[in-house]
N, C-alpha and C positions, 0 to 999 in steps of 0.2 A: 673793462677786461674782466674775463671769465676767471676766478680763481682756480688755483691746482689743488691741488690736495695730496699731502704729506701721511705716509702711513707712522704717525706718532704711535708709538706703544701697539704694534701688531706684531711683536716675535714670534706667538703661538702659530700664527697662517703661516709665516715663512717656514717654521720648522716643520710645520707639516706637509708642505710642499715639498722640501730637501726628504723629506722619509719617504714620499710617494714617489718621487720622480729623480732622486738622486739630484739635488741643486739643479733644478727643473732641465737636467740631461734629457736631450731627446726634445726638447718644447722648441721653437723659434729663437733666434737669437733677439728679435723683438720681446719676446715673452721673458727671456732670461734677462734682459737687459732693465725690462721694468720690474722684474723680482728684486734685482740688484739696487737699483735706485730707493724704490719705495717712494716712486711719484707718479703723480697723473696728471700730466698736460692736458689744455682743451683739444689742442689736436689729438692727443691719444686717444681722447671722447669719441671725436669724431671718426676715427678710423678703425677703433678695436673692432671684431667682431667674435663671435661667438657661436657654436653648433647651436641649432634650432632644437636639440632636445634638451640642452640646458635652460634655454630662454622658456621652454615649457615646462617643467620643472620648478623653476624658480616663481615664475605665475602662480603655477597651480599649490605649491605650497605655501606664498605669500596668502593669497585667499583664505587657504585652511586657517593661517596665523589668525590674520585679522578677523577670521569668523567666529575664532574661540574667544577674543577677546584682548589678543597681544596687542600692546602699541606699534606703530610702523617702525619707529625706528626699531626697536628692541627686534621686531620680526626680520629685520633687515640684519641685526648685529646674529640672530642665531641662524639665518641661512648662509649668512658670510661664513662662518663655522663653519656649518656642512658642505660648503662647495668644496669638490675636489678637482675642478677646472681651473687652473691658475687663473684664467682671463675673465671668469666666469667669478669667482671670487675676488678680484682686482673690481668687477664692475659694480659687485652688489656691496664692495666695504666704498666705492664711491658715490654710490647712490646715498648707502648711508651718510656720508661725513656732510655729502650736498643737503642732505635734510637737514642733519644737524646744525649747520650754516641759514636756515630757514627759509631754504627752496621747498615748495610744495614735491609732491611724486611724480605729478605728471612734467614737470618744469625740469625738475632729475632726469628723467628716461628720456626728455628730449632732447639732452645734450649727447646722448649715445642715438645718433641715427642710421647707424648700422648694425646696433644688436636689437631696438626696439621700433617697431616699423612703422609707418606713417599713422597708423590705427591706432595705437598705442595710448600718445599724446592727449587726444581730443575724447576717447572714451572715459582715458582716467581723469580726466578735469570735469567731465560730465558727473561722474559719480563721486567727487570729493564734493563736487557742488551740493548734488542733490542727496548725499548719504548713500549711493547703491554701489561705491566703491569694490565690495566683495564681490556681487553676481557680474558687475564690469569686469574684474577680474577673471572670473572664471568664463565669462565671455572671449576674453584675450586668450586664454589659456587654449581654450577650446578652437582660436585663429590658430594658436601656434601649432596644434597637435596637426589641424589640416594641413596647415603648409607642410608638415614635416612628412606625412601620409602622402602627401600630391609631391613634394620631392622623390620621395622613394618609391613610388610607382612609375615616375620617369626614370630613374637611375636602374630599375627594375626593367623596365621596358626596353633600355637600350645596352643592357649590360652581356646579356647572351650574344646579341650581334656586334656588339664590339671586341669581345674574346673571340667570336669567329674571326673578326679582320685582321687583329693582332696574332692570331695564331697563323691564317693564311698568308699573310706580312712577312713573318720571321721565317716562314717554310720556305716562301718564294725568296726571299733574302737568301738562306740558307744554300736554294739552288742556283741564284745566281752566283754565290761566290764561291761555291766549293766544288759543284757537281759541274755545273756547265761547262766552264774552262778549258778541262780536261778535253772534252767531249769536240771541243770547238777549235781547239789545237789540232786535234788529228784530222778535221774536216779540212781545216787549212792545207796539210798535208795533201788532200787529195787533188788538189789544182788550184788555178789560181783562181780562180771565177765562180763566188759563190752567191746564191741567193740573196736579194737586198733583206727578208728577213732574218737570215743567220747573218751577215754584217752587221746591221741593226743589235741582235743580240750578243754580236762580239764586245762591237762598242759600251755597250751597256756595263756587260760584264767587266771589262777592263773599267769602267769609270766607278765601280763599285768597287774595287779594289786599289783604287787610288785615294791616299788621303786628303787630297784637295777637292774631292767630290763631297768628302761629309764635313770637310770645313766649311765649302758653300752652302752646302746643305741646312747646316746648324745655323750657320748666319741668316738664312733667309727664315728658318723656324723662330728664332730670336726677335727678328724683325718683325715676324707675323703675331708673335705675345705681344710688344711693345704696341703694335698697331691695333691689336684687338682692344687692348686696355685702352688707350686712347680713343678707339670707337665707342666703347662701353659708357665711357663718362661724355658725349658729346650726342646732345640731344639730336640732332637732325641725322647723324651718323646710326644711331639706334632706332629711328624711323625706316631708315635707308633697311638697314637690315631687318626689319620686321617686314617689309615691304616685300623684299625679295624672299624671305620665310614662308609669308602667306600665299606665294606663287608655286613653291612647291610640293607636287600632291600629298604627300605621305608626310609632309612634316604642318603642313598649314591647318589640318583640324584640330591638330594636339596644341597647336598654341593657343588657336583660338578658342576651343571648349575649356582650356586651361586658364588663361586670363579671366573668361567669364565666370566662371568658377570660383576665382578666388575676387572676383567683382562682386559677386551675386553674396557671397558670406561677409564679407566686407559691407555691404548695403545691409543685411539683414541684422550683423553685430553692433554697429551703429545706430540703426532705425530702435533697436531696441535698447540699446542703452541711452536714448535720449536726446542725440544731439540733432543738432538744426540739419532742416534740407540742403542749405547749401553746401555744408560741411561733409553730409552725405557722401553728396554727388562727386566733387572733387576730391575727396580723401580715398574713395572705394575706386575711383579710376586710378589712383597712384597707387594703391594697395593693388590693383589687376596686373601691373607691370607692362599694359601693352598701352606703347605711346599712341596709339591710334586713339583709344579711349579716352585719355589723360587729355588730349586737346580738343576731341569734342568735349566733355565735361563743361568746358568752361562757356562755351555756345550753350548744352542743355541746361547750364544755373541760369544763362541769360534768359532763355527762353520760358523756362517754369517762373522767372520773378516777372517776364513780359506777362504772364498771366496763360500760358500754355500748361497742358497736365504733363508730368512724367512722361509718360507713354504716347503722347503727340512729339513731345521733344526728340524723343528716340528715333520715332518714326523716320526723321530726315536722315539719319543714319544707320539704316535698317541692319547694311552690311557688317557693320561694326558687332551691333549687340543679338544679333539673331532673330529671327521671329517669336519662337515661344518664350524667350524673354520677355520681349515686350508684350506677349499675351498673357504673360504671368503680373506684369506691371499693372496691365489693363483689370485684372481681376481682383490684384491688391486694392487699386484703387475702389474699386466699385465696392470690395468688402471693409476697407480700411484695417486690412491687418496684413500691413506689408512684411514685420517679423515672420510669422508664420510662413505667408505664401514663399520669401527668400529662402526658408529653411524646406521647402518642400523643393524649391527651385535648383536650391544648391546640392542635393540628395540626388536630384533627377541626372544633372551636370557631373556628377562624380561618377555615376555608373554610366553615362555617356564616355567620358573621359577613361575609363577602366575599359571600356569595349574599342574604343578608339586606338590606345597604346598596345591592346594586344592584337588587334587588327594589324598596326606598324611594326609589331615587333613580328609578326608572321609572313609580313612581305619582303621587309629587311633581310631578313634569315638568306633565304633562296636566293636573294639578288647578289648578297655578299658572297655567298658559295659558288654565284654562277659566275661573279668577276674572280674569285679564285680561280675555278675551273678553265676559262679562259687564259687565262696567264700561263697556266701548264698546259693547256692547247698549241697556246701560239709558242712555247719554247719546244714544246715536241715536235710540230712541224717545221721549226727552225732548223731542227737537227735531223729530220728524215728526209727532206727537200734536196739534198745535196747529197745524202746517200743513195736516194732512189736515181738522182740523174747520174751519178758515179754506176752506180750496177747498170744502169740504161746503157750505158756507152760502151758498158765493155763485150 
């Protein structure tokens, strides 16, 4: 059984957190409970997450301290005292305790699968065995920085369209709730028969003013959130979601280019760190987040072990890897410069991803504005139809 870690003699960090966040007020209940209990279980290690920026800073600072000759346990103690994020401080403190108990750094980071990606453990293990831990940590810090940059690019691309959609939805909801009901009541007084768009609009406005409608809507949303959580942890469901996403015109290139960018960076980092071929292709596929690449990685490794080159093994699934990635692999095989070729490849892919995200944002914005305009046009049509009929009958 994995031993738990207790926070004996750890009052100064608690005092610091209390001073920073007023006894952890504002943090999640789980974080407050961890702060009160002073106790990290194996289950907590498996579930805890930290912001990507905190992981990047920790990895980079740890590499700097080790390069300066500071021992590992003392480096972790120093970083633990500098942490201002409570969960990251808890993770660093637990790493320190695990190493004090005789675990290696690679074994310790492996206890936190949601903090340290699949790339961390093998790259750190290679560094521990070969004496290149500092340079490997810098590689991992670069990986974490690029992950954060990639995530920020995606968020930036969808931020403005999402804001437009939110404001449009609030505007439409306000029109349906407060503006339209008096007009529709007036239209009903004009005659017994209303056009079907006007009747449908009347039913919708009445539903929006009924508490039961909102209860049902919130129940469906809660069910959707729970179902989404179960889908994302089910490999079969994740494959289905990816298959659906790859059929959506605007979303498909983003998913593909983003996953291949992560894949290429992982391949380059692990190759430069000295990982063996089997680990490189299996773990790089996991780092990509693409279930199609993960599934094919086992086939890829089997073909390589049977004597095929990497480019030949990839060619059987060209739709997953893309043409120019395979061409870069061919060039890397001919020149025996995998890290250098994959550095160039990921730079090219990052530029492509940025262009794709810009194009997606520019396409999505007018579509959302058009949708909002269509809703307003339907509302106006529903109001003017009965008025026109009534005026024609006079």
